[in-house]
ROZALO-966664 format. One record per residue (C-alpha): x, y, z. Coordinates in steps of 0.001 Angstrom, whole numbers. Layout:
N
NODE       px       py       pz
NODE        X        Y        Z
...
This chain:
240
NODE       px       py       pz
NODE    42646    38337    90318
NODE    43668    35991    87533
NODE    42443    33204    85315
NODE    44885    30892    83521
NODE    44260    27597    81723
NODE    46765    25053    80415
NODE    45722    21967    78443
NODE    47769    18820    77812
NODE    46223    17046    74830
NODE    47293    14175    72601
NODE    48294    16547    69787
NODE    49874    19338    71794
NODE    49488    21989    74462
NODE    47247    25045    74783
NODE    47944    27928    77185
NODE    45592    30900    77784
NODE    45970    33653    80401
NODE    44099    36854    81111
NODE    46067    39995    81919
NODE    44062    41749    84649
NODE    45832    41980    87987
NODE    43904    44656    89845
NODE    40283    45731    89435
NODE    38366    48432    91247
NODE    36098    51393    90736
NODE    38890    53668    89569
NODE    41830    51380    88829
NODE    42333    48495    86428
NODE    45872    47256    85797
NODE    47066    44753    83190
NODE    50253    42696    83232
NODE    51293    39661    81183
NODE    50986    36345    83022
NODE    52308    34046    80275
NODE    56071    33723    79719
NODE    58073    31654    77234
NODE    61554    30130    77531
NODE    62816    28250    74511
NODE    65656    26952    72383
NODE    64562    26305    68795
NODE    64550    22594    67994
NODE    65438    21649    71564
NODE    62879    22895    74100
NODE    59845    25009    74866
NODE    58930    25924    78446
NODE    55884    28061    79226
NODE    55118    29657    82595
NODE    51743    31025    83691
NODE    51404    32932    86957
NODE    48793    33911    89518
NODE    48894    35568    92910
NODE    51155    38290    94278
NODE    52494    40237    91280
NODE    55772    41236    92949
NODE    56492    37612    93826
NODE    55694    36209    90395
NODE    57673    38924    88587
NODE    60686    38337    90834
NODE    60542    34592    90155
NODE    60333    35065    86377
NODE    63108    37680    86370
NODE    65428    35452    88421
NODE    64754    32518    86119
NODE    65604    34692    83090
NODE    68769    36114    84660
NODE    70037    32664    85553
NODE    69787    31419    81972
NODE    72826    33630    81312
NODE    74968    32147    84061
NODE    76461    28828    85232
NODE    74535    26110    86995
NODE    71164    24566    86209
NODE    68591    26813    84570
NODE    65513    26540    82368
NODE    67547    26334    79170
NODE    69818    23472    80226
NODE    67920    21162    82620
NODE    67327    17682    81221
NODE    63572    17274    81776
NODE    60442    19315    82263
NODE    60164    17814    85744
NODE    63587    19294    86549
NODE    62410    22645    85165
NODE    59395    22533    87458
NODE    61589    21767    90469
NODE    63681    24804    89511
NODE    60588    27048    89355
NODE    59361    25711    92705
NODE    62766    26268    94349
NODE    62962    29813    92968
NODE    59448    30556    94233
NODE    60391    29435    97749
NODE    63605    31467    97533
NODE    61789    34688    96616
NODE    59084    34274    99260
NODE    61673    33517   101969
NODE    63788    36522   100959
NODE    60910    39007   100858
NODE    59146    37716   103970
NODE    62222    38513   106035
NODE    62084    42169   104919
NODE    58356    42898   105149
NODE    55920    43196   108013
NODE    53782    40229   108954
NODE    50387    39790   107353
NODE    51386    40572   103766
NODE    50325    37782   101412
NODE    53336    36948    99229
NODE    51855    33768    97796
NODE    52058    33062    94087
NODE    51374    29946    92040
NODE    52584    28766    88637
NODE    51760    26465    85767
NODE    54862    25039    84075
NODE    54362    23335    80733
NODE    56116    22427    77521
NODE    58485    19836    76105
NODE    62220    19146    76102
NODE    63842    16952    73441
NODE    63824    13334    74550
NODE    61094    14054    77121
NODE    57311    13886    76669
NODE    55070    16951    76885
NODE    53732    17794    80335
NODE    52068    20504    82403
NODE    52524    20964    86168
NODE    50709    23072    88752
NODE    53105    24602    91295
NODE    51377    25586    94545
NODE    52338    28678    96529
NODE    54250    26447    98982
NODE    56414    25060    96140
NODE    54964    21555    95910
NODE    53396    20565    92589
NODE    51396    17975    90660
NODE    51065    16940    87009
NODE    47999    16877    84750
NODE    46969    13435    83445
NODE    44898    12167    80488
NODE    41961    11737    82878
NODE    41992    15469    83691
NODE    44047    17036    80888
NODE    43872    20656    82005
NODE    45064    22861    84864
NODE    43702    26197    86063
NODE    45015    29060    88182
NODE    43046    31786    89878
NODE    39346    32373    89326
NODE    38566    28929    87969
NODE    35013    28138    89047
NODE    33096    30017    86334
NODE    35039    28542    83421
NODE    35590    25015    84709
NODE    32150    23561    83780
NODE    32838    24348    80108
NODE    36110    22418    80271
NODE    34675    19520    82282
NODE    31829    18990    79807
NODE    33726    19412    76550
NODE    37453    18795    76926
NODE    39144    15388    76733
NODE    42706    14226    76147
NODE    41985    13484    72471
NODE    40159    16765    71751
NODE    41735    18385    68631
NODE    43810    21492    69330
NODE    41529    23887    67436
NODE    38460    22612    69286
NODE    40309    22823    72609
NODE    41251    26415    71876
NODE    37610    27295    71185
NODE    36633    25576    74418
NODE    39260    27556    76311
NODE    38132    30888    74884
NODE    34517    30169    75825
NODE    35716    29248    79309
NODE    37307    32703    79522
NODE    34198    34415    78170
NODE    32074    32734    80853
NODE    34550    33810    83541
NODE    34797    37406    82319
NODE    30991    37698    82218
NODE    30717    36607    85866
NODE    33794    38140    87510
NODE    35086    41684    87144
NODE    38547    40695    88380
NODE    39273    38715    85187
NODE    39553    40700    81973
NODE    40950    41246    78520
NODE    43300    41125    76753
NODE    44088    37418    76674
NODE    47474    35894    75875
NODE    47490    32475    74229
NODE    49953    29985    72831
NODE    49323    26702    70970
NODE    52174    24162    70820
NODE    52143    21158    68468
NODE    53543    17903    69869
NODE    57244    17217    69170
NODE    57695    20422    67135
NODE    60168    21772    69733
NODE    59544    25262    68397
NODE    58302    28289    70295
NODE    55188    29532    68464
NODE    54412    33213    68562
NODE    52349    34268    71542
NODE    49021    35712    70413
NODE    47212    38573    72173
NODE    43425    38750    71883
NODE    41816    42095    72624
NODE    38164    42748    73431
NODE    37440    43851    69846
NODE    39028    40774    68220
NODE    36615    39716    65451
NODE    36971    35951    65977
NODE    36562    36184    69745
NODE    33454    38330    69351
NODE    31997    35859    66841
NODE    32369    32740    68967
NODE    31168    34389    72197
NODE    28071    35655    70365
NODE    27375    32253    68787
NODE    27846    30508    72124
NODE    25453    32859    73892
NODE    22830    32617    71145
NODE    23184    28831    71049
NODE    22635    28490    74797
NODE    19512    30650    74637
NODE    18158    28629    71732
NODE    18900    25303    73425
NODE    17265    26437    76667
NODE    14118    27414    74769
NODE    14064    23995    73068
NODE    14268    21963    76267
NODE    11013    20185    77222
NODE     8681    22001    79592
NODE     9020    20914    83252
NODE     6250    18686    84632
NODE     5951    20727    87846
NODE     5417    24336    88826
Protein backbone atom coordinates (compact mmCIF):
# COMPACT_ATOMS: atom_id res chain seq x y z
CA UNK A 1 0.00 0.00 0.00
CA UNK A 2 1.00 3.65 -0.05
CA UNK A 3 0.51 6.95 1.70
CA UNK A 4 1.32 10.24 -0.04
CA UNK A 5 0.45 13.81 0.95
CA UNK A 6 0.80 17.02 -1.05
CA UNK A 7 0.02 20.45 0.41
CA UNK A 8 -0.64 23.68 -1.49
CA UNK A 9 -0.09 26.55 0.94
CA UNK A 10 0.21 30.31 0.58
CA UNK A 11 4.00 30.19 0.96
CA UNK A 12 4.77 27.07 -1.04
CA UNK A 13 4.27 23.35 -1.50
CA UNK A 14 5.03 20.33 0.69
CA UNK A 15 5.25 16.76 -0.64
CA UNK A 16 5.73 13.64 1.54
CA UNK A 17 5.60 9.99 0.41
CA UNK A 18 6.30 6.70 2.12
CA UNK A 19 8.28 4.05 0.26
CA UNK A 20 6.62 0.74 1.19
CA UNK A 21 4.98 -1.05 -1.71
CA UNK A 22 4.53 -4.59 -0.44
CA UNK A 23 4.15 -5.83 3.13
CA UNK A 24 3.75 -9.36 4.42
CA UNK A 25 5.05 -11.82 6.95
CA UNK A 26 8.24 -12.51 5.03
CA UNK A 27 8.48 -9.76 2.43
CA UNK A 28 8.69 -5.98 2.66
CA UNK A 29 9.69 -4.03 -0.45
CA UNK A 30 10.53 -0.33 -0.74
CA UNK A 31 10.43 1.83 -3.86
CA UNK A 32 10.50 5.62 -4.27
CA UNK A 33 7.10 7.18 -4.99
CA UNK A 34 8.20 10.82 -5.33
CA UNK A 35 9.77 12.03 -8.59
CA UNK A 36 11.06 15.45 -9.63
CA UNK A 37 11.20 17.09 -13.07
CA UNK A 38 12.73 20.54 -13.22
CA UNK A 39 14.52 23.27 -15.10
CA UNK A 40 16.34 25.66 -12.76
CA UNK A 41 14.72 29.10 -12.75
CA UNK A 42 11.91 27.96 -15.03
CA UNK A 43 9.89 25.08 -13.57
CA UNK A 44 9.49 22.43 -10.90
CA UNK A 45 7.12 19.50 -11.38
CA UNK A 46 6.72 16.82 -8.70
CA UNK A 47 4.95 13.49 -9.17
CA UNK A 48 3.75 11.19 -6.39
CA UNK A 49 2.39 7.74 -7.19
CA UNK A 50 0.18 5.05 -5.70
CA UNK A 51 -1.26 1.79 -6.97
CA UNK A 52 0.18 -0.79 -9.35
CA UNK A 53 3.97 -0.42 -9.25
CA UNK A 54 4.54 -1.62 -12.82
CA UNK A 55 2.03 0.91 -14.13
CA UNK A 56 3.39 3.86 -12.18
CA UNK A 57 7.01 3.05 -13.07
CA UNK A 58 6.13 2.74 -16.75
CA UNK A 59 4.35 6.11 -16.67
CA UNK A 60 7.29 7.86 -14.97
CA UNK A 61 9.84 6.23 -17.30
CA UNK A 62 7.87 7.24 -20.41
CA UNK A 63 7.56 10.80 -19.14
CA UNK A 64 11.34 10.93 -18.56
CA UNK A 65 12.19 9.42 -21.96
CA UNK A 66 9.96 11.89 -23.76
CA UNK A 67 11.72 14.90 -22.24
CA UNK A 68 14.60 14.01 -24.59
CA UNK A 69 12.51 13.99 -27.75
CA UNK A 70 10.24 16.24 -29.85
CA UNK A 71 6.67 17.09 -29.00
CA UNK A 72 5.11 18.21 -25.73
CA UNK A 73 6.70 16.91 -22.54
CA UNK A 74 7.02 17.87 -18.89
CA UNK A 75 9.94 20.21 -19.53
CA UNK A 76 8.30 22.28 -22.26
CA UNK A 77 4.53 22.45 -21.65
CA UNK A 78 3.27 25.94 -20.85
CA UNK A 79 1.28 25.32 -17.66
CA UNK A 80 1.00 22.88 -14.80
CA UNK A 81 -2.50 22.04 -16.03
CA UNK A 82 -0.97 20.97 -19.36
CA UNK A 83 1.58 18.87 -17.46
CA UNK A 84 -1.23 17.14 -15.59
CA UNK A 85 -3.07 16.41 -18.84
CA UNK A 86 0.17 14.87 -20.13
CA UNK A 87 0.50 12.64 -17.04
CA UNK A 88 -3.16 11.59 -17.33
CA UNK A 89 -2.79 10.77 -21.05
CA UNK A 90 0.37 8.75 -20.39
CA UNK A 91 -1.37 6.84 -17.59
CA UNK A 92 -4.23 5.89 -19.92
CA UNK A 93 -1.72 4.92 -22.61
CA UNK A 94 0.19 2.55 -20.32
CA UNK A 95 -2.94 0.92 -18.90
CA UNK A 96 -4.41 0.41 -22.39
CA UNK A 97 -1.14 -1.07 -23.69
CA UNK A 98 -0.64 -3.49 -20.80
CA UNK A 99 -4.28 -4.53 -20.50
CA UNK A 100 -4.20 -5.83 -24.05
CA UNK A 101 -1.28 -8.15 -23.19
CA UNK A 102 -2.36 -9.50 -19.79
CA UNK A 103 -5.13 -11.79 -18.65
CA UNK A 104 -8.33 -10.30 -17.30
CA UNK A 105 -8.66 -9.61 -13.60
CA UNK A 106 -5.25 -8.01 -13.06
CA UNK A 107 -5.57 -4.61 -11.40
CA UNK A 108 -3.41 -2.18 -13.39
CA UNK A 109 -4.78 0.94 -11.74
CA UNK A 110 -2.45 3.66 -10.55
CA UNK A 111 -3.05 7.22 -9.39
CA UNK A 112 -0.85 10.32 -9.27
CA UNK A 113 -0.44 13.67 -7.60
CA UNK A 114 1.06 16.30 -9.90
CA UNK A 115 2.29 19.50 -8.29
CA UNK A 116 4.71 22.36 -8.73
CA UNK A 117 5.05 25.65 -10.57
CA UNK A 118 5.99 26.83 -14.05
CA UNK A 119 7.20 30.39 -14.69
CA UNK A 120 4.26 32.66 -15.41
CA UNK A 121 1.85 30.15 -13.85
CA UNK A 122 0.71 29.91 -10.21
CA UNK A 123 1.56 26.94 -7.98
CA UNK A 124 -0.92 24.07 -8.03
CA UNK A 125 -1.41 20.43 -7.07
CA UNK A 126 -3.70 17.98 -8.92
CA UNK A 127 -4.97 14.51 -8.08
CA UNK A 128 -5.05 12.23 -11.14
CA UNK A 129 -7.43 9.29 -10.73
CA UNK A 130 -6.70 5.83 -12.12
CA UNK A 131 -9.10 6.54 -15.02
CA UNK A 132 -7.08 9.65 -16.02
CA UNK A 133 -9.51 12.35 -14.89
CA UNK A 134 -8.26 14.78 -12.25
CA UNK A 135 -9.11 17.63 -9.88
CA UNK A 136 -7.21 20.49 -8.24
CA UNK A 137 -6.72 21.31 -4.56
CA UNK A 138 -8.18 24.65 -3.40
CA UNK A 139 -7.53 27.01 -0.45
CA UNK A 140 -10.57 25.49 1.28
CA UNK A 141 -8.95 22.04 1.25
CA UNK A 142 -5.26 22.73 0.58
CA UNK A 143 -3.99 19.16 0.61
CA UNK A 144 -4.32 15.95 -1.40
CA UNK A 145 -3.71 12.36 -0.34
CA UNK A 146 -3.08 9.07 -2.13
CA UNK A 147 -3.40 5.58 -0.75
CA UNK A 148 -3.99 4.80 2.91
CA UNK A 149 -5.33 8.21 3.86
CA UNK A 150 -7.85 7.63 6.64
CA UNK A 151 -5.47 7.35 9.61
CA UNK A 152 -3.54 10.53 8.83
CA UNK A 153 -6.35 12.71 7.53
CA UNK A 154 -7.78 13.83 10.92
CA UNK A 155 -4.41 15.42 11.79
CA UNK A 156 -4.49 17.43 8.56
CA UNK A 157 -8.17 18.36 8.85
CA UNK A 158 -7.72 19.72 12.38
CA UNK A 159 -4.44 21.57 11.94
CA UNK A 160 -3.73 22.47 8.32
CA UNK A 161 -4.99 25.60 6.56
CA UNK A 162 -3.97 27.47 3.42
CA UNK A 163 -2.01 30.05 5.45
CA UNK A 164 -0.21 27.52 7.68
CA UNK A 165 3.56 28.27 7.58
CA UNK A 166 5.64 25.72 5.67
CA UNK A 167 7.60 24.50 8.70
CA UNK A 168 4.40 23.95 10.69
CA UNK A 169 2.79 22.19 7.72
CA UNK A 170 5.78 19.88 7.44
CA UNK A 171 5.49 18.96 11.12
CA UNK A 172 1.79 18.33 10.62
CA UNK A 173 2.54 16.10 7.64
CA UNK A 174 5.13 14.05 9.51
CA UNK A 175 2.72 13.48 12.40
CA UNK A 176 0.09 12.43 9.87
CA UNK A 177 2.55 9.80 8.62
CA UNK A 178 3.42 8.67 12.14
CA UNK A 179 -0.28 8.13 12.91
CA UNK A 180 -0.69 6.15 9.68
CA UNK A 181 2.40 4.00 10.23
CA UNK A 182 1.28 3.18 13.79
CA UNK A 183 -2.10 1.93 12.53
CA UNK A 184 -1.28 0.27 9.20
CA UNK A 185 1.55 -2.15 8.45
CA UNK A 186 1.32 -1.47 4.71
CA UNK A 187 2.72 2.06 5.12
CA UNK A 188 6.31 2.36 6.28
CA UNK A 189 9.63 4.13 6.39
CA UNK A 190 11.68 5.63 4.91
CA UNK A 191 9.83 8.78 3.90
CA UNK A 192 10.73 11.03 0.98
CA UNK A 193 9.91 14.72 1.31
CA UNK A 194 10.34 17.94 -0.61
CA UNK A 195 9.51 21.53 0.41
CA UNK A 196 9.15 24.14 -2.36
CA UNK A 197 9.07 27.89 -1.67
CA UNK A 198 6.64 29.94 -3.78
CA UNK A 199 8.07 31.51 -6.96
CA UNK A 200 11.59 30.18 -6.31
CA UNK A 201 11.41 28.02 -9.48
CA UNK A 202 14.20 25.88 -8.09
CA UNK A 203 14.17 22.16 -7.43
CA UNK A 204 15.11 21.68 -3.76
CA UNK A 205 16.93 18.54 -2.77
CA UNK A 206 14.66 15.64 -1.95
CA UNK A 207 15.13 14.57 1.66
CA UNK A 208 14.89 10.96 2.88
CA UNK A 209 13.84 10.34 6.48
CA UNK A 210 14.70 6.96 7.95
CA UNK A 211 13.19 5.36 11.05
CA UNK A 212 16.17 6.41 13.20
CA UNK A 213 16.10 10.07 12.11
CA UNK A 214 16.61 12.10 15.31
CA UNK A 215 14.13 14.88 14.46
CA UNK A 216 11.40 12.47 13.40
CA UNK A 217 11.83 10.45 16.58
CA UNK A 218 11.66 13.62 18.68
CA UNK A 219 8.42 14.97 17.25
CA UNK A 220 6.63 11.60 17.24
CA UNK A 221 7.58 11.11 20.90
CA UNK A 222 6.46 14.63 21.87
CA UNK A 223 3.19 14.20 19.99
CA UNK A 224 2.44 10.90 21.70
CA UNK A 225 3.34 12.22 25.15
CA UNK A 226 1.30 15.38 24.54
CA UNK A 227 -1.81 13.41 23.56
CA UNK A 228 -1.54 11.24 26.67
CA UNK A 229 -1.12 14.30 28.87
CA UNK A 230 -4.04 16.13 27.25
CA UNK A 231 -6.30 13.09 27.59
CA UNK A 232 -5.49 12.86 31.30
CA UNK A 233 -6.30 16.57 31.72
CA UNK A 234 -9.74 16.40 30.12
CA UNK A 235 -12.65 16.74 32.58
CA UNK A 236 -14.13 13.53 33.95
CA UNK A 237 -17.29 12.37 32.13
CA UNK A 238 -20.60 12.90 33.95
CA UNK A 239 -21.83 9.37 33.14
CA UNK A 240 -20.59 5.82 33.56
